[in-house]
N, C-alpha and C positions, 0 to 999 in steps of 0.2 A: 702542284703535283707533290705528293710526298717524295722526300729524297731518295729513300731506300726501302723502307717498309713502314707500316702503320705502327707506332709505339703505343697507341690506346686503342681500346675496343671502338670500333665506328658506331656511329649512331644509326637511328633508323632501322631496327629490328625488333621483331616481336619478342616478349620478354614476360615470363611469369614470375621467376625467382630473381630478386636483385642480387648484386654482387656479395652481399653478406648472407644470402641464403633466406631472406625474408620474403613473403609473398607481396608480389607486385601486380597481383591479377586475381582471378577466380582461382579458388583452391581447386586441385585436382581431386576427380572421383575415383580413387583407387583405394582398395582395401589394404589394411595393414601388411598382409603377407606380400602383396605386389610391391608396396613401397620398399620393404626390407629386401625384397628379391632384386630389385634394381640396385639397390646400395651393395648387395653382395656381389653382383656382377661387376661392379666397377672395382671393387676390391680384389675380386679374382683377376681381373685383368691386369691390374698393377702386379699383384703377386706373381702371376705367371711370366708376365713380361720381364720382370727383374730378375727371375730365376734364368729366364732364356738368355738375358744379357750376361749374366755371369757365366753361363755355359758358353757363349760366344767369346767372352773375353778369355776363358780358359782354352779354347781352340776346339771344343767339343761340338759347337753348333756353328752354322754358318751366319750370314749376316742377319740381323734382327731390327725390325722396324717397330718403334714403340708407339703408343697412342696416348701417353701421359699428358693430360691437359685436354683431351679430346674426346674423352669416353662418352660423353653425354650424347653426342651426335649419332655415332652408329647404334648405341644402345637404345636412345628414345625412337630412333627410326625403325629398327628391326622389331622393336617391342609392339609396334602398332600392327605387324602382320599377324596372320592366322597361320594354323597348320596348313601345310601344302602349297603356301606361296613360294615364290622364288626371291633368292637373294643373290645378285651379282656383286661380289665384294672384292677388296683389294687387300693388301698387306697391312692396313691400319683400321680393319673392322673386327678386331679380336672381342670387343665387347658384344658385337651382334652374334658371333658365332657362339660365344659362352652362354649368352641369354638363352638361346634356342639350343642348349645342351650339346654343342659340338664337342667331341671328346678332347680334352686336354693332351692326353698321350698321343693322338694322332698329329696334333698340331706341333708337338715336341719332335716327334719322330721325323716329320718332313724338315724339320729345321737342323737336324743332326744328319741329314743326308739319306735317310732310308727311302726307298723307291716306293711309289703307290701300291704296286703288286705285293710287295712283301709286307708293308704295313698291314694291309687289309687281311693277308693270310695270317698275319700273327696277332692283329688286334681286333679283326672283324670288321665288317663293313660300317661305315659311319651311319648312325642313327640320330637324326636330329629333328627337331620339330619342324622345320621348314626345309625346303630344297635348297642347298647352296651349290652354286656353280664352281667349277674351279677358278681359282684367282689367277688374274692375268698381270704380267708386267706391264704391257701397254694398257694402261688403265682405261683409256678412253673407250676401248671396244665393249666395256660393261654396257654402255649405253645401246649399241646396236643390238648386242645379244639379248638385253632385257627387253628391248622393243620387239625382237624377232619372237621371243617366248611369249610375250603378252599377245601378240597377233595370234600365235598358234593356239594359246588357250581361248582367244575370242572366237576363233574359228571353229573350235571344237566345243564350244559352250560350256567351258570349264569356269567355275567361279573361282578363279585365283588371279592374284595380283603379282607382277614382278617389280622388284626394287633394285635399282642400280646405284652403286656409290661411285663417286669420282672425286677427284681433287680438282682445286681451281685451275691448275695447269691444263687439266684434260679438256677444259672448254676451248682450248686453242687448237685441239685436234679435229681432224676432219670427221671422225667417227661420231664425234658429239654433235656436229651441226647436221649431219645426215640422220642420226636418230631423232634428234629434236624436230627436223622438218617432217620425217616420216610420222612421228608421234602427233604432230600438230594436224596434219592431213587426215590420218585415219583412226585417231582417237582409241589406241590399245589401252587396256588397263595396266599402266605402267607409272612407277614414280621414281624420277631421277634425282638424286640427292648430291649435291656439290657440297663436300666437306672442305670449305674455304679456310685452310689453316694460315693463310697468308704467304704461303711458300711453295713453289713447284720445283722441288729439289733445291736449286740454288737461285731461283728466279722470284723475286717478290711478286705478289700478285697484281700490283698496278702495272707490272710489264707484261701481264697477260692480256690485259684489255684495256680500252678506253672508255668502257661503260662504266656508268657511276657504281653500279652493283653487277654481281655475275646474275642474281635471279632475274634482272630485267632482260636478260637476253632470250627469256622466254617469250616476250612479248612479239619478236619478230616471227616467231614461228606460230604463234596463236596458241601457245600452251601456258595455262594458268601458272602463276609462280609466287613463291612467298619467301621472304627472307627472314631468318629468325636466329636468336641468339643461340649459337651452337653448343655454349656451355651450360644452359639452362635445360636440364632433363625434362622439365614439365612442359616448356614451350616447345621443344623439339616433338615430344611425343604428342602433344595436342595437335600440332600442324601436321605431323605425319599421318595420325589417325584420320584427319579430315581428308587428306590426299588419298589415303588407301581406300577410304569409304567411297569417295568420288569414283576411283577406278573401278571399284567392285560394282559399283550400282551402274555401270555404263557411261559415266560422264567423261571419261577419257584421262589424259595424263595430267601430272603436276610436276613441276620442277621446283625444287627447294634448294635454297642456298642457306647452309648453316655456318654461321660466322663464328671462327673458333682460332686456335693459335697452336702452331707447332712448338711446343716447348724443348723438344730434342732435335737431334740430328735427323736428316732424312732416313737414314738407316746406319748401321754400325760401320759401313764401309765409307761413311761420308764425314768430312771435317766442317762443320758449318762456319768455323772461324775463318776459313779461306774466303768466304763471300758475305757473311753476315757481320755487321759491325759489331765488335766486341763490346763497345760502349752501349750498345742498344739496351734501353730499360725495358725490362719486361715485367716490372712490378705490378702494372694494371692487370696483365694476364694472368700473373701468379696470384693475384687477390681473387680472380675470377675463376680459379680452379674448379672444375664441376664437381669433383668429389668432396671438396672442402664445403662448397656451397650447399650441396645436397645433404652432407652430413649435418651441417648447421640447422638446416630445416627439420630433419628427423628429430633432432635432439631438441629443438624448441618445441615440438609437437609432442614430445614424450613418447616417441616410437623407438628411439635408439639412445642407449646409455652406455656406459664403459664396459659393463658385463657383457652386454649383448655384442658390442664392437670387438671386445677381445675374444669372445667365442667365435665369432664369425672368422676373424683373422687366424685363430688357431686351427679351425676346420680347413680353411683354405690353403694354409701351410702344409698340412698334411696330404689333402687332395694334390697339391702340385707336386710334392715329394714322390708320391705313389705314381703319379702320371710320369715323371721323369724316369723312375725305374722300369716302368712298362715300355716306355719308348727306348730305353735302352736295351731292352730285350728283344728289340725287332732285329733279326740277323741282316747282315749285308747281303744286297742282291747279287747275284751272280751276273757278271757283265753281259752275257749273251742274251740276258732277257731285255736288252736294249730293242732287239729285234722283234719282240713278241708281237707287236701292234703295228708293225711296218705295213704299209698300205701296198707294197710291190714285193712280197715275200720271194717270189721266184725271178727277180730281176737280176741283171748282171751286176748293177751297183751293189746290191745287197750281198751278192755272192762275193763280191771284191771286198766289201766291209768286213764281212766275216773272216776272210782270209787274212785280211791286215790284223785283226782282233787275235787271230790264232798266232800269228807271228810274233805279235808283241808279247802275247803270254809266254811264248817259248823263249823270250829274250833275244829274238831276231829284229831286224830293222822291220818296223810295220810297213813301210811304203813300198808299194809294189807298182808293176807297170800298169799304168791307166789307158792302155790302147784298146783293151778288150779282147786282145789277141791270146792273152794267157797270162799266168802269173809268173813273175821273176821268183825262183827258187834260191 
């Protein structure tokens, strides 16, 4: 057993690009625009997340979860989808959102505390190439939600696929097992992606399972499964495209384990030095950085040079700066809007909460009588 975490990338995973960015398999069949577009999405993700990190460090943004070193997994998987498909994502899939043109200003506005209603009123509704669900803190529910949406699409003869992203830790949650069992029995058009970055917040992956791999968990449920180098954009995308095609053609679900590594903290509220060995050697994973690998390939093929790389970087710096200013222009929400979508608008409980809010806003003690007999004035 590994003492604490895997210091080196594990063996036994599908790969097209080696660690230096050289082809280790069949070349991909993408045109130059698509190849440059994927590179641009990776750079956009890092540019955006670095800016959001600085905003968090200055107290302007709330916690931020970065995807540095993991970008190939969400990007390669989401790029395999088609318009009108569904993506059930988490806090570490910004490359998927940016690939499908999810607005940067919307993402930033949420991180600095703007409410969904005021974001939409100020910035307009989100218009992206695929359907993005809300992101959830309990990541495992992505699987049940995606399977449910896939079943609904199947019942209504819609030619769409649902894709769920989870982490290695989510495979220990009941929702994952419910969804996998249901998918294996009823074969909905769903692809479940495990972004195995070796850490579930503070727990290393080997303490999540006794299985040799996470991919093999699909075996027990009758769900086809693949294990792929999650830092290899070509291997991830090829595997995802095959899974999406299977789902769309009525052949049922696929479970994909993308093996990568969490280079950063879980999020900015986390101090990994508390639980991660400070002597842990990460050079092997640094050497397999998905952006560096992919950039090496593009340069070797003559698709990318210094001029184009600098042009893309400059364009993205400007895009991010404009998105930040747009997000800063979203006004604060009125506190009363918390009641806009309450299911029990005429209930005593909501009337009580409204009264407490009024008292707090007027400088009084917000806590009142909870007996229901009346409010203490």
